[in-house]
Phi, psi and omega in degrees: 000130172294154183269003185205155172298143187252094193265131177220153180247151162222138182256130167092308179214176189275010181276142180298341178290343180262013177303138186272100176229041184204169175287126178278131181242121171281002186055190186278123181233123190291163174295150183062030179211179187239143168299170158297159187266132174250154177247135172233143166242119185251117189256153162235120170068043179294129179070008176302130177279346174230166189283154168239164181298148172283153174269131180242145183061047190277128181222159178237143168206190170235150171221158171295172185294347177264000188084018182262181183261021168081008183244020177280134188300133175087355180218042184294135173235098184301318177308318174287304181308318188252016169055051184291332189272145185232134188234148173227141185257101179291332177288351175254011182059034180284148175246351182248136173273149179231144181284148178227164177140225188293332183102174182093350169292134181303333182285334185202082191297331185288327186083002176241159178236121176293136180247155180181178181216148171275351190290163176231149179248127186272131180298132190292342180277349184301318185291332186251355180301128181289143175290133184304135169219158180298143166072025188252132176287128176241129183268153179304132182070017163293155178241146185222151172232153176304158176294332176243126180303130176235015177079014184224150166241173189222121183257133184292123174260336171215129189284159184171204179240131182299158175275188192281332175227156185297140176282162176279108187289135172283157179229046172233119187306129178088350179292148183261153180211137180258144183215102189062240175253008178271139173241139178234152165261148183270130182234123172287134179290311183252117183246136174245122174310160171275180178304133179063032178233151164227125185296160173227041189276152169316141172198169185241041181301131181279171184294325181283346179082359193290343183247020183300334183299333179291342181240025186302347180270356185261353179213156172245151179239122176238159171240140185222137170218159178257133179248104189264117183293166175300327185271003176308139174290142169293147182132178182260136171253112170258126188218176170246144172261107196248133171257120178249148184198165169236166174202161179236000000 
Protein backbone atom coordinates (compact mmCIF):
# COMPACT_ATOMS: atom_id res chain seq x y z
CA UNK A 1 0.00 0.00 0.00
CA UNK A 2 1.24 3.49 -0.85
CA UNK A 3 1.75 5.81 2.11
CA UNK A 4 0.05 8.71 0.35
CA UNK A 5 -2.56 9.38 -2.38
CA UNK A 6 -1.29 9.11 -5.95
CA UNK A 7 -2.94 11.98 -7.80
CA UNK A 8 -3.16 12.41 -11.58
CA UNK A 9 -5.22 14.64 -13.89
CA UNK A 10 -6.60 13.96 -17.38
CA UNK A 11 -8.03 16.56 -19.72
CA UNK A 12 -11.10 15.97 -21.87
CA UNK A 13 -11.32 12.18 -21.58
CA UNK A 14 -10.29 9.41 -19.19
CA UNK A 15 -7.53 8.13 -21.50
CA UNK A 16 -4.02 7.88 -20.09
CA UNK A 17 -2.76 9.68 -23.20
CA UNK A 18 -4.66 12.76 -21.95
CA UNK A 19 -2.73 12.99 -18.69
CA UNK A 20 -2.03 16.61 -17.77
CA UNK A 21 1.73 16.95 -17.59
CA UNK A 22 1.76 20.30 -19.39
CA UNK A 23 0.51 23.86 -18.88
CA UNK A 24 -3.22 24.02 -19.59
CA UNK A 25 -3.98 26.87 -22.01
CA UNK A 26 -7.40 28.55 -21.91
CA UNK A 27 -6.20 30.68 -24.82
CA UNK A 28 -7.07 34.33 -25.41
CA UNK A 29 -10.39 35.37 -23.91
CA UNK A 30 -11.81 38.80 -24.67
CA UNK A 31 -13.22 41.03 -21.94
CA UNK A 32 -16.92 40.41 -21.24
CA UNK A 33 -16.71 36.87 -22.61
CA UNK A 34 -16.10 33.30 -21.48
CA UNK A 35 -13.42 30.77 -22.33
CA UNK A 36 -14.19 27.33 -23.65
CA UNK A 37 -15.17 24.88 -20.94
CA UNK A 38 -12.52 22.30 -20.11
CA UNK A 39 -13.22 18.92 -18.52
CA UNK A 40 -10.81 17.30 -16.08
CA UNK A 41 -10.75 13.87 -14.48
CA UNK A 42 -8.84 13.94 -11.20
CA UNK A 43 -7.75 10.49 -9.99
CA UNK A 44 -6.35 8.87 -6.91
CA UNK A 45 -4.25 5.74 -7.56
CA UNK A 46 -5.33 5.14 -11.15
CA UNK A 47 -4.42 1.55 -12.10
CA UNK A 48 -2.79 0.97 -8.72
CA UNK A 49 -2.23 -2.70 -7.88
CA UNK A 50 -2.41 -1.99 -4.12
CA UNK A 51 -4.52 0.46 -2.14
CA UNK A 52 -3.49 4.05 -1.47
CA UNK A 53 -4.94 6.30 1.25
CA UNK A 54 -8.17 8.04 0.35
CA UNK A 55 -8.21 11.80 -0.20
CA UNK A 56 -10.39 13.60 2.36
CA UNK A 57 -11.79 17.13 2.57
CA UNK A 58 -11.07 17.57 -1.14
CA UNK A 59 -11.52 21.06 -2.58
CA UNK A 60 -10.68 22.89 -5.82
CA UNK A 61 -9.65 26.51 -6.27
CA UNK A 62 -7.22 28.73 -8.19
CA UNK A 63 -4.04 30.32 -6.88
CA UNK A 64 -1.27 32.45 -8.34
CA UNK A 65 1.98 30.74 -9.27
CA UNK A 66 3.37 31.44 -5.79
CA UNK A 67 0.37 29.83 -4.11
CA UNK A 68 -1.18 33.16 -3.15
CA UNK A 69 -4.55 34.75 -3.81
CA UNK A 70 -3.43 36.92 -6.70
CA UNK A 71 -3.52 40.22 -4.80
CA UNK A 72 0.17 40.78 -4.07
CA UNK A 73 1.15 44.32 -5.03
CA UNK A 74 3.12 44.29 -8.24
CA UNK A 75 2.12 40.68 -8.97
CA UNK A 76 -1.64 40.95 -9.40
CA UNK A 77 -3.36 37.95 -11.01
CA UNK A 78 -6.89 39.15 -11.68
CA UNK A 79 -8.19 35.70 -12.60
CA UNK A 80 -7.49 34.55 -9.04
CA UNK A 81 -8.11 37.79 -7.15
CA UNK A 82 -11.46 38.39 -8.84
CA UNK A 83 -12.66 34.76 -9.02
CA UNK A 84 -12.86 34.48 -12.81
CA UNK A 85 -12.85 30.69 -12.92
CA UNK A 86 -16.10 28.76 -12.49
CA UNK A 87 -16.35 25.07 -11.57
CA UNK A 88 -19.04 22.38 -11.70
CA UNK A 89 -18.61 18.87 -10.29
CA UNK A 90 -20.03 16.55 -12.94
CA UNK A 91 -19.32 13.41 -10.91
CA UNK A 92 -21.89 14.71 -8.40
CA UNK A 93 -24.39 15.42 -11.21
CA UNK A 94 -24.27 19.15 -10.48
CA UNK A 95 -25.84 21.62 -12.88
CA UNK A 96 -24.57 24.86 -11.33
CA UNK A 97 -21.15 26.45 -11.78
CA UNK A 98 -19.61 28.39 -8.88
CA UNK A 99 -16.75 30.92 -8.98
CA UNK A 100 -13.46 30.02 -7.30
CA UNK A 101 -10.31 31.93 -6.44
CA UNK A 102 -9.50 34.36 -3.66
CA UNK A 103 -13.09 34.29 -2.44
CA UNK A 104 -15.50 37.03 -1.46
CA UNK A 105 -17.90 36.52 -4.36
CA UNK A 106 -21.48 36.40 -2.97
CA UNK A 107 -22.15 33.22 -4.94
CA UNK A 108 -19.24 31.44 -3.23
CA UNK A 109 -17.64 33.48 -0.43
CA UNK A 110 -15.02 30.83 0.41
CA UNK A 111 -13.53 30.77 -3.09
CA UNK A 112 -13.18 26.98 -2.91
CA UNK A 113 -15.35 24.22 -4.37
CA UNK A 114 -15.94 20.89 -2.65
CA UNK A 115 -15.14 17.90 -4.87
CA UNK A 116 -16.60 14.42 -4.72
CA UNK A 117 -18.28 11.65 -6.66
CA UNK A 118 -21.33 9.42 -6.67
CA UNK A 119 -19.27 6.67 -8.31
CA UNK A 120 -18.35 3.36 -6.71
CA UNK A 121 -15.18 1.28 -6.86
CA UNK A 122 -15.44 -2.51 -7.12
CA UNK A 123 -12.87 -4.47 -5.12
CA UNK A 124 -10.46 -6.11 -7.57
CA UNK A 125 -10.45 -9.35 -5.55
CA UNK A 126 -14.21 -9.88 -5.83
CA UNK A 127 -13.95 -11.69 -9.15
CA UNK A 128 -11.31 -14.17 -7.96
CA UNK A 129 -12.29 -14.78 -4.33
CA UNK A 130 -12.79 -18.52 -3.88
CA UNK A 131 -16.19 -19.80 -2.85
CA UNK A 132 -16.25 -21.04 0.73
CA UNK A 133 -15.97 -24.78 1.33
CA UNK A 134 -15.59 -26.87 4.47
CA UNK A 135 -12.23 -28.18 5.68
CA UNK A 136 -10.21 -26.02 3.32
CA UNK A 137 -6.74 -24.70 4.14
CA UNK A 138 -6.65 -20.91 3.77
CA UNK A 139 -3.46 -18.90 3.45
CA UNK A 140 -2.86 -15.42 4.81
CA UNK A 141 -4.33 -12.61 2.65
CA UNK A 142 -6.44 -15.01 0.55
CA UNK A 143 -10.03 -14.01 -0.19
CA UNK A 144 -13.20 -16.04 0.18
CA UNK A 145 -16.82 -15.40 -0.74
CA UNK A 146 -19.97 -16.95 0.73
CA UNK A 147 -21.79 -19.62 -1.25
CA UNK A 148 -24.59 -17.06 -1.71
CA UNK A 149 -23.53 -13.57 -2.73
CA UNK A 150 -24.06 -10.96 0.01
CA UNK A 151 -22.04 -8.11 -1.57
CA UNK A 152 -19.06 -8.77 0.71
CA UNK A 153 -15.84 -10.75 0.48
CA UNK A 154 -13.64 -11.87 3.36
CA UNK A 155 -9.86 -11.54 3.62
CA UNK A 156 -7.89 -14.09 5.60
CA UNK A 157 -6.18 -12.27 8.49
CA UNK A 158 -5.11 -15.50 10.22
CA UNK A 159 -4.32 -18.62 8.19
CA UNK A 160 -5.91 -21.94 9.10
CA UNK A 161 -8.55 -24.47 8.08
CA UNK A 162 -12.20 -23.66 7.51
CA UNK A 163 -14.86 -25.22 9.72
CA UNK A 164 -17.38 -27.97 9.01
CA UNK A 165 -20.25 -25.52 8.46
CA UNK A 166 -20.34 -22.14 6.78
CA UNK A 167 -20.18 -19.26 9.28
CA UNK A 168 -22.77 -16.54 9.65
CA UNK A 169 -21.09 -13.91 7.52
CA UNK A 170 -21.02 -10.36 8.95
CA UNK A 171 -21.97 -7.44 6.73
CA UNK A 172 -20.19 -4.61 8.51
CA UNK A 173 -16.96 -3.39 6.89
CA UNK A 174 -13.89 -4.30 8.95
CA UNK A 175 -15.60 -6.78 11.28
CA UNK A 176 -13.62 -9.94 12.10
CA UNK A 177 -15.07 -13.46 11.99
CA UNK A 178 -13.73 -16.90 12.92
CA UNK A 179 -14.28 -19.96 10.71
CA UNK A 180 -12.70 -23.08 12.15
CA UNK A 181 -9.14 -21.88 12.77
CA UNK A 182 -9.32 -19.19 10.06
CA UNK A 183 -9.94 -15.55 10.85
CA UNK A 184 -11.30 -13.14 8.22
CA UNK A 185 -11.85 -9.42 7.89
CA UNK A 186 -15.06 -8.23 6.22
CA UNK A 187 -14.70 -6.20 3.02
CA UNK A 188 -17.52 -4.52 1.08
CA UNK A 189 -17.23 -5.27 -2.63
CA UNK A 190 -18.55 -1.94 -3.93
CA UNK A 191 -17.51 1.20 -2.06
CA UNK A 192 -18.81 4.73 -2.52
CA UNK A 193 -16.78 7.56 -0.96
CA UNK A 194 -18.27 9.93 1.57
CA UNK A 195 -18.75 13.62 0.79
CA UNK A 196 -15.51 15.40 -0.19
CA UNK A 197 -13.62 12.10 -0.54
CA UNK A 198 -11.81 10.30 -3.37
CA UNK A 199 -10.99 6.65 -2.72
CA UNK A 200 -7.54 5.18 -3.36
CA UNK A 201 -8.50 1.55 -3.80
CA UNK A 202 -6.58 -0.77 -6.12
CA UNK A 203 -8.12 -1.01 -9.59
CA UNK A 204 -7.44 -2.32 -13.08
CA UNK A 205 -8.53 0.70 -15.12
CA UNK A 206 -7.39 0.33 -18.71
CA UNK A 207 -5.52 2.97 -20.71
CA UNK A 208 -8.62 3.87 -22.73
CA UNK A 209 -10.65 4.41 -19.58
CA UNK A 210 -13.54 2.36 -20.95
CA UNK A 211 -13.88 0.43 -17.67
CA UNK A 212 -13.35 3.46 -15.42
CA UNK A 213 -16.84 3.02 -13.97
CA UNK A 214 -15.44 0.05 -12.00
CA UNK A 215 -13.21 2.57 -10.19
CA UNK A 216 -15.78 5.38 -10.08
CA UNK A 217 -15.03 6.11 -6.42
CA UNK A 218 -11.39 6.83 -7.30
CA UNK A 219 -11.89 9.92 -9.44
CA UNK A 220 -13.92 13.08 -9.82
CA UNK A 221 -14.98 14.79 -13.02
CA UNK A 222 -15.17 18.57 -13.16
CA UNK A 223 -15.93 21.22 -15.78
CA UNK A 224 -14.08 24.54 -15.63
CA UNK A 225 -14.27 27.82 -17.57
CA UNK A 226 -13.10 31.41 -17.14
CA UNK A 227 -15.59 34.29 -17.18
CA UNK A 228 -13.64 37.45 -17.98
CA UNK A 229 -15.33 40.72 -16.92
CA UNK A 230 -15.60 43.90 -18.95
CA UNK A 231 -13.08 45.72 -16.74
CA UNK A 232 -10.37 43.06 -17.06
CA UNK A 233 -6.86 44.32 -17.74
CA UNK A 234 -5.09 43.23 -20.90
CA UNK A 235 -2.32 40.69 -20.47
CA UNK A 236 -1.57 37.12 -19.49
CA UNK A 237 -2.88 35.55 -16.30
CA UNK A 238 -0.65 32.73 -15.13
CA UNK A 239 -2.12 30.69 -12.29
CA UNK A 240 -2.55 27.25 -10.75
CA UNK A 241 -5.68 25.13 -10.57
CA UNK A 242 -5.25 23.57 -7.16
CA UNK A 243 -6.82 20.53 -5.49
CA UNK A 244 -6.31 20.44 -1.74
CA UNK A 245 -6.91 17.43 0.51
CA UNK A 246 -5.78 15.66 3.63
CA UNK A 247 -5.06 11.99 4.23
CA UNK A 248 -4.16 9.65 7.05
